N, C-alpha and C positions, 0 to 999 in steps of 0.2 A: 504493500500500500504506500503511495507516495506522500510527500510532505503536505501537498494541498488537500489530499483526501483526509489526512488526519486532522489538520488544523484550519481548513477553509482557505479561501482565496486570500493570499497575503502578498502585498507589494512592499518590498523592503528597500531601504536605501542601498546604493551600490556599496559593495564591500570596500572598506578602506585598505590602503596599502599596508602590507604586513610590516610590523615593527619588530625589532630584535627582541627575543624572549629573555626576560630577566632570569638570572641563575636562581636555582632553588635555594630556599633558606634552610641551612643545616641547623642542627641542634644548638651548636655554639652561638650562631648568629641570632637564633631565636631567644636564647637565654639573655643575650645582651639587650634585648628589647625591654627587659624589666627595668623600670625607671627607679634608680636608687636616689634616695634623699641626699642632697648635697650637704645637709647639716648633720644628720645622724646615721646615714647609711642604710636606713630601713627601706623596704619596698614601698613605693608609692602606689596609690590607687586613683582611679578616676573619681572626681568629686562633682556631682551634678550642680551644686550651688555655685562654685567658682568656675565650673566648666573647664577645669584644668586638672593636672595630676596633683595629688595632695598627699603629704605624709600623715598617716593616721596617728602618729606619735608626737611629732613636734609641730605639725601644722604648716610646714614649708610647702609652697605650691610651685608648680612648673608648668608653663604654658604648653598647650598641644598645638602643633602647627598643622591644622586640618584644612582641607580644601573642600569646596563644594563638589558633590558627586556629579558624575556625568552619565548620560544615557548610553546604553550599549545596543548596537544593532541586533535585531532578533536572530539573525542568521548565526551569530556567535553562540547563542544559547543551545543550539543543536549540534554544535561542533564538539568533538571529543575534548572533555575537560579532565585534567589530571586532578588528583586529590591534593590540590595546592594549599589548602588550609591546614593540612596535617603537619606541615613543616613547623608551624608556630603554635599549634594547639595539641591537646590530648583529649581523649574521650573516656567518660565514665558512664557506667550503666547501673541503674538502681535495681537492686535485687528484689525490692518490694513491689514496685509498680512498673518496672521495665523502661522508665524514661531514660533517654540517652542525652547526656549533658556534655557540652564542649567548653573547655576552659583553657586559659593560656598555659604554655608549657611549664612555666614556673609557679603556677597557682596550685593551691591545695583545695580540693573539693571536700567539704565537710558533711554536707547533707543534700538530699534530693530536693530541688526547688519545688517539685510538684506535690510530693506526699510527706516530705519532711524526714523520711527515713535516713538513718546514718549508715546503713549497710549498702554502700555504693562501692563498686570495684572498678579499677581501671580496665578498659577494654582494648582489644587489638583492632577494633573498628577504625576506619579512616574518617576524618572530619568532613571530607567532601570538598565541594567547590568553595573557594574563598569568596566571602561577600564582596560585592562591589561598593556597597554603601552601608551607612549606619546612621540611625537616629539616636544620638546620645541622650542619656537621661538628663532631664532638667529638674525633676522633682526629687527632693531628698527623701531618704527612707523615713525620717521623722514626719515629714509632711504627708507622705503616703499613708502612714499609720493613722494620722489624724483624719485624713479624708475617708479612710475605711470605717473608722469608728463613727464618724458623723453620718456616713451613708447607711450603716447598719441600724443606727438609732432611728433614722427616718423611715425605715421600711415598715410597711403596714403588716399587721397580723403576726408580728413576731412576739414571743413571750416577753412579758415585762421583766422577768428575771434575767433574760438574755440581754435586754437593752441596758439594764443597770450594771451588768458586769462585762459588757462587750469589750474584748481585748484581742486584737489580731495576734496570731502566733506565727513564729518562724517566717516573717516576711523577708523576701530576698529579691534583689534586683537581678533580672534575667532577660536576655534577649531572645525573641522568637524569630524564625526565618520567614521571609515573605518576598514576593515578587511584585513589582509595579510595572505596568505596561502603558505606553503611549501609542496612540494610533489615530491616523486620519481615516475616517470611515465614509464610504459612499454607498448608499443603499437604494436599490430600485424596488418598488413595491406595487402591489395591486391587490384589490380585495373587493368584497361586497359587504356593505353595512346596512343596517336597517333602523328606521326610526318609527316609533309608535305614533299612531293617530287614532282618533275615535270617531265612530259613526253612531247615530241614534236610529234605532229601528223599533217598530211596534211588534210585540210578541204577546198573543192572547189578550190584546186590548191594552197592554201596558208598554210604556216606553222603557227601553233599556239601552245603555251605552255598550257598544261592542268595540273591543280593541283590535286594530289591524296594524300591519307592518308595511311600511313603504321602503323598498330596497333601492339602493343606489350604489354605483360602482366608483371606486377610487383608484388612482394610480399616480405615480410620480417618482421623483428622485429626492433624496434627503442626505445632506452631508453634515457630519459632526466630528469634532476633534475631541479625543479623550486624553486626559492628562493624569498619569499615575493611578490607574485602576489597580486597587490593592487586593492581592490574593495571598492568604497565609499559606505557608508550606509545612506546617507542623501537624502532627497527629495528636498533640496534647492540648491545643487551644483551637476551638472551632472558629469557622468563618463568622458564625453568628456572634460569638463573643467579641471578635475583632471589630465587627460592625458596630456593636453596642459601645465599645470603647473609643470608636472613632469620633472626631477626626484625628488622624495622625498627619502632621504637617510634613509629608514626604518631600515636598519641594525644598525643604531645608536640610535634607539628608547630607551628611558629610561623607567624603571619600573614606572608605574603611581604613582604619589603622588599629593595630593591636592594642594601643594605649586605652582605647575606649572599653576594652574587655577586662582591664585590670581591676580586680575587686568584684567582678560580675561573672556570670556564666551565660551560656547560650544553649539553645536547643538545636540539635542537628536537623537539617531539613529532611523530610520524608517524601513529600510530594515533589516530583521532578518538575523542572521548569516547563516542559512540554504540557504536563497535566495542568499546571497553573495557567498557562496561556489559554488552554481550552476553557477553563473556568472564566477567565477574563473576557474571552470572546462571547461567551454566553451572557455575561453581565452587560457587555456593550450592546449586544443584540437586543436584550430586554429593554434597555434604556431607549434605544432608537425606536423600537416598536411602540413603546409607551408615548414617546414624544410625537411620533407620526399620527397615532390615533387621537391624540389630544387636539389635533388641528381640526377635527371633525365633530359634529354633533350627531350622536347616534345612541341607540339603546341596545342593539344586539350586533354581534359580529357573525356574519354568515360564513365568510372565508377571508383569509388574509395570507398573502405570500410575500416574502421579502428575501432578497439576495443582497448580501453585504460584502463589500471588498474592504480589506484592512490594509492600508497603505502606510509606508514609512514607519513601520512598527519598531519601537525600541523598548528596552526593559532595564530594570535595575534589580539585582538580587541584594536585598538589604536586611538588616536586623532591626526589629522593632523593640523598644524598651517597655518591659512590664515589671511591676512588682507582683510577686506571687506569694500567697499566704493562705492561712486557713483560720477559722474559728473552731474552738472546741466547746461543745455544749451537750451535757448529758451523755458523754462518752461517744458523741458523734462529731465528725469533722465536716466543716462547710468551707469550700474553697472560694477564693475571691481573686480578682485581678485588678491592677491599677495601671492606667496609662501613665508611663514614666515621663511623658511630655506635658500633660495638662492635669493630671490627678483624677481623671474620670474613673469611676469604679463600676465593676460588674461582678456578679457572683451569686452565691446561694446563702440563705440564712434559714434558721429554724422557723417553723410555722406554729402558731398557737391554734389548736383545734377549737378551743372555746371562743376565740375571737372570730374565727371563720364561721362557726355555728351561729354566733350572735348576728353576724352580717346576713346570713341566709335567712334566719328567722325574721329579721327586720324587713328584708325584701318581700318575703311571703306575707307579712302583715300588711305592707303597703298594697300588694296585689289584692289581698282579701278585702281591704277597705275600698279599693276602687270598684271591685265587683259588687260589693254591698250597695255603694252609692248608685252604681249603674242600674241595678235591679230595683232600687227604691224609686229612682226617678222614672224608670220605664213603667213601673206599676202605676205611678201617679198619672201618667198620660193615658 
């Protein structure tokens, strides 16, 4: 099966002239990437507040010379890629939940970011493709904890005991893999839509309105540019969760450098770039279809056909910043996620059966009252 059959009609930019390949990073050069504090010699970590490398012991900071990330031609996504990230990272697998975590060569992984288990072991698995870009953390761990506590206390139908004692546990800064896609789209469409209208006729001496449908045909062309359509590439965080945590300001992504990973961990991508491109295509298609149909007034769709070309397609393979943690309540764990750029929260909390029952009883009481009033007024007539 060919490329177009798998991924649709794609028009990409001409391939750029090849550039010399950089030599692989060996273990010694990877180790030198660890930023040592000039004051006390300790390992520095990335600090979201100062947006620089910072010593956790004496507070010394060191600027990160980062550059704005660039788009990559889609054709390169399907070229053979070596496990280029493995030269500067190592992989750990959680024995408890199976999550695969990527950390810097010189980092020490203490616990699984997803389940909190400490029984994690180094794996011989390869890290895979090196990210093109990264959205560095802007929210501190302390601010993330406050955002989670406030979010949980505002949730409806949670037990009062939980709200009084809410405290996030084991919150960790973690990057998840994702792809963004840009594309110029040109769509040709045709279809048949129907609009309701009503006629009055006499049946058995009584007038009644009859609904009918007036059909009309549509066709035309529609162009739209998509910028940074975001598709997650992890099996640990769903696309729905990423959507709820959005927006991620992917336009401000930085060119990846290992310094942003110091003090943090990352999830290895599971969904390949081709599969993510297929998802992005579907997302673009749905948006275009919705916008085309919004141009017409109709009540029913009899048929609709659309052919879309995707031109000048580019992508970025990037890391998205999340704080991951959990609540413990009555021997159960409830996971949550925090957008590391804006502090937006999503996750699960315990539910109070009594509060839910009270709501249902209230709704039923209102319905019963409406029925009684209706029967009373009808009887009066």
